[in-house]
N, C-alpha and C positions, 0 to 999 in steps of 0.2 A: 248631753247636758254639759254645760261648762262648769269649770271649777271656780268657785267664788273666792274673792279676797275678803277675809274676815278680819276686822280690826276693832279694837276698843279705843275710843277717843272721846274728847270733850265735844259736846254738842255746840256748834257755832251759830246755828240758826234753828228756830223751832221746827221740830219734825214730829211725825206721827208714828207711834210704835206699830209695827206690822202685826204684832201678836195681840196686845190688849187694846189697841186703837186709841190709847190715851196719848196726849201730847208729851213730847220729850222737851223739857225746858232747856233754855240756853245755859251753858256752863255746868251741865250735869253730864255724868258719864253715859255713853251710848255705844252699842255695838253696831258697826256699819258693815253690811254685807254687800259687796259690789260685784256684779257679774259683768265681765268684759265680753264684748261682741268681737269675734275675730274678723267678721266682715267678709264672707266669701261671696261669690257672684250670685249664687242661688238665693241667699238669704241676707237681706240687709236690715237686721233688727237693731233696736236701740240697746245701749248699755242700760242696765237697771241697778238700782240701789235700794236696799231695804234697811230700815233702821229699827232697832229694838232697845228697850231698857235692858240692862245686863241681867236682871232677874227674869225677865220675859224670855231672853235668849236661853237661859238655863232651863226654864220651865218647858219651852218648846222642844229642847233637846231631850229632856227626860221623858216627855210625852211620846216622842218618836221612839225612844228605847222601850217604853212600855208596849207600844204597838208592835215592835219588832224585837221580841225577847232573844236572849243569848241562846244560841244553839251550839252544843258541844260537838266538836269534830275530833276525830281520832288524831288528826295531824296537829291539833293545838298542843297536845301533851308531848308529842315527839319533838317539837321545836324547843321546848324548855330543857329537855335533857339531851345534852350533846354527847353523842357516842364517839369515842375515839377508835375508829377502825383503820387507822393508818399503821402500816407495818414498821414505820420508822420510829426510833427512840427520840426522846426530846432533844438530845444532843445532835442526832443526825438531822432532825428538822431544822434546828438552828443553823447547822453548817450548810444545809441546802439553801436556806433562806439567804444566808450571806453570799453564797456563790451566785444565786440568781441576781441579787443586787449588784454584785461585781460585774456580771455579764452585761446587765442592762446599762451600767455605767460605761463600760467599754463600747457598747453599741452606740451610745449617745456621743461619746468622744469621737468615734469613727465617722458619724454623720456630721460632726461639727468641725472637721479638719478644714482649716482656712488656707493652708499652704497650696501654692499653684501645682499644676499637674505633675511634672516629673519629680519634684521634691516631696510630694505627698506619698509616693509609693512605698518607701521604706517605713514611714510612720504607720500607714495603713496595714502593711504586712505584719508589723510587730503587734498591732492591736488584734488582727485576725488570729495570729499565733496564740496570743493570750486567751482569746475567746474560745478557740478549739481546746486548749488545755482545761478551761473551766467546763466545757461540754463533757470532756472525758471524766472529770470528777463528779459532775452531776449525774452522769449515766449510772454510776454506782449507787447514788442516793435517790432512787426513784424514777430515773429515766429523764431523757432530754425533751423539753417542750418542742412541739412541731414547729412553732413560729421561729425558733432560733436559727434554723437553716436559712430562712429568708433574710434574717438580720445580718448574717455573715456575707451573703452575696450582694447585698445592696450597695 
């Protein structure tokens, strides 16, 4: 099933409500539901559009909810209460966050070096030295991410 585009707009030409089958008059609000066809080789179907009065759109939605009542799941409650099971203090989390930002900034600067080959080596070496220093600091604050090794060697 495709995901529709749902918009509320002014009716520009007379349409028929899909729910109550009454006409939607020009210059009145209407809900437009448009299903796009992606158009693959096996299926060449048309795009389709349904029009509703705003009240009818709400009614059909509430009727759907009546037919499909809410079912409580154990996971619904756990999402609301966030448990902090990190061994780091708030200050250590902040320091780690700042170090990760700094490391990624250096990785970006390393990738954006515009200097030609022989002249770029000292610049790149300095950036790599700073990146390894940050890796040493982050190792104390929860460990080094696996992807960082690839960023240094790139």
